[in-house]
C-alpha positions in Angstrom: 14.5 5.2 23.7 15.8 8.8 24.4 13.5 11.7 24.0 16.6 14.0 23.3 18.4 13.1 20.1 21.4 15.2 21.1 21.7 13.3 24.3 22.9 10.3 22.3 25.9 12.4 21.3 26.4 13.6 24.9 25.2 17.1 24.0 22.7 19.2 25.6 20.8 22.2 24.1 23.3 24.8 25.1 26.3 22.8 23.8 24.5 22.3 20.5 23.6 26.0 20.2 27.3 26.9 21.0 28.5 24.6 18.1 26.0 26.2 15.7 27.0 29.8 16.9 30.8 29.1 16.8 30.4 27.3 13.3 28.4 30.4 11.9 31.2 32.6 13.2 33.9 30.4 11.6 32.0 30.3 8.4 32.0 34.1 8.4 35.6 34.2 9.1 36.7 31.8 6.5 34.6 33.7 3.9 36.4 36.8 4.9 39.8 35.1 4.4 38.6 33.8 1.1 37.6 37.2 -0.2 41.1 38.6 0.8 42.8 35.5 -1.0 40.7 36.3 -4.1 41.7 39.9 -4.1 45.4 39.0 -3.9 45.1 36.2 -6.5 43.6 38.7 -9.0 46.3 41.3 -8.3 49.1 38.7 -8.5 48.0 37.4 -11.7 47.8 40.8 -13.2 51.1 42.0 -11.9 53.0 38.8 -12.7 52.3 38.0 -16.3 54.8 35.1 -16.6 55.0 31.3 -16.2 55.3 31.8 -12.4 52.2 34.0 -12.5 50.3 31.5 -14.4 51.3 28.8 -11.9 50.1 31.1 -9.1 46.8 31.6 -10.8 46.4 27.9 -11.4 47.1 27.3 -7.6 44.5 30.0 -6.6 42.2 28.1 -8.7 42.8 24.9 -6.7 42.3 27.0 -3.5 38.9 28.3 -4.9 37.7 24.7 -5.5 39.0 23.4 -2.1 37.4 26.3 -0.4 34.2 25.8 -2.0 34.1 22.2 -0.9 35.3 23.0 2.7 32.6 25.7 2.9 29.9 23.6 1.7 30.7 20.7 4.1 31.0 23.0 7.1 27.7 24.6 6.3 26.1 21.1 5.8 27.5 19.9 9.2 26.1 23.1 10.9 22.7 22.4 9.4 22.8 18.9 10.7 23.5 20.3 14.1 20.7 22.7 13.8 18.2 20.0 12.8 19.4 17.8 15.5 18.8 20.6 18.0 15.3 21.4 16.6 14.5 17.5 16.8 15.6 17.6 20.5 13.4 20.5 21.3 10.6 19.0 19.5 10.9 15.7 21.3 11.3 17.3 24.6 8.1 19.5 24.2 6.0 16.6 23.1 7.4 13.7 25.0 4.9 11.7 27.2 5.5 8.8 29.6 4.2 5.7 27.7 2.8 4.2 31.0 1.2 7.1 32.6 0.6 9.3 29.5 1.9 12.4 31.5 4.0 15.0 29.8 7.8 14.5 30.6 
């Protein structure tokens, strides 16, 4: 049995921290893009009051739903990596050799 849960995925602490940091940055980047898209959607809907404008507004509605799902799943995945990393740290700091009882 391994005392480092991340090791079963072939990841060390530094790699897990890099995943966490990169995902946090990516979440920030996609939120920025989403804000820009939302601003454009509002302006296009106002400026184009026609059938094509209404179709665009509907498509931006789909974007909003899809974005919310992607953002949620990415944040959830990142939280799982954070939890795995914390479990690895906790396991490493409290691991003892079952035979000798010494700290590993």
